[in-house]
N, C-alpha and C positions, 0 to 999 in steps of 0.2 A: 504494500500500500504506500502511496506517495501523495502527500498533500501538495498539490500544484500551486495553490494560493489560498490564503485565509485572511481576507481583508476585514471581514465582519461576520457576525452570526446571521445566517440566512433566516428569512421568515418561512420560506418554502424550500424543501430539499427534494430533489428529483433523482431517483435512481435511473441511470441511463445504461441499459444493458446492451452493449455493443453498438451504440448509436452516437448521439451528440457528444462531443463536437468533432469526432474523428471519422464519421461516415456521413456522406451527403444523402439528402432525400428522405422521404417517408417520415418516420418518427422524429428523426433529427431535425427536419424542417419545422415540424410542429413544435418541438421544444424551443427552437430558436425564436419562432414567432411568439410563443407564449411568454418567454422571458422578455423579449423586446417590447411586447404589447402591454406589459404590466409593470411600467417603470416605478410604480409606487411600492412595489414589493422587492425585497432582497432575496435572490435565489442562490441556491447551492446545488451542485450536481455531484453525484458519485458515479463516475464512469466505471463500469464493470465489463472487462473484455477478456478475451482468451489469452493472447500473448501480445506483448508490446509490438513485436515484428509484424503482426497482422493489421496494424492500423497506421494511419498517417502520423508522422512525428510531430506535426503541428496541427492545431485546430483548423478545420475546413470552414469554419464559420467565424465571423467577427463576433467576439464575445462582448455582450452588452455590459455597460457600466454597472448595472444592477445584479450582475453575476458576481457574487462576493466570495464564493467558496467553491473549491473544486478539488476532488480527490480522484485518483486513478487506482484501480485495482485490476491486476492482470492475474487471472486465476491459475494459469499454467506456467508463469515465469518463476524461475528459481529466485528466491528471496532470502536474504540472510535473516535468520530468526534470532530473536534475543535468547540468551541462555535461560534455561529453566531454573527458577529459584524457589526455595521453600519459603512459605509465608505462614505466619501464625493466623489461624482462623479464630472466630469467636464461637466458643462452645455452645453458647446460648442459641445462636442462629442454627447450628447443626441440630440442636434439639427441636427447634421450630420446624426445620425441614423434615425431620423424622416424624414429627406429629402430623404434618401435612401429608406426607407420603402415606402414613397409616390411615389417615382419614379417607384418602382416595382409594387406597387398596381395599379397605373394608367396606367400600360402597355405602358409606353412612349418609344416605340421602335424608334420613329422618333426623339426624343430628345437625345442629347449626354449624356453619363454617367456624373453625376455631378463632375466637376473638383476638387472641394475642398475635395471630398471624396477620389479621387484618390491619394491625397497627404497625407492621414493618414498613 
């Protein structure tokens, strides 16, 4: 995953599966028109594609000023992963999860949803 730019928090986030801004036509055109046509909103896009090499290296659309956030995710590109580290969990939350699991597993439709889990 790569954050292409992060100018501001978007009002509307659009997942773009193999489309805008690296592929022309169809859904990409619709997304470009939507963003440009609603300048009162700040947009963000999350581009999800197969491999970087399958797409244009530069956007094929002029990016509107109200496009304030963009992330690229290429599903099949090798990416350096951060090392796995142990972290300390909160035992109380694990107990809540166990209670929730048991509530679903036992099909307790007659019992109310556990109150303490509602408060999480």
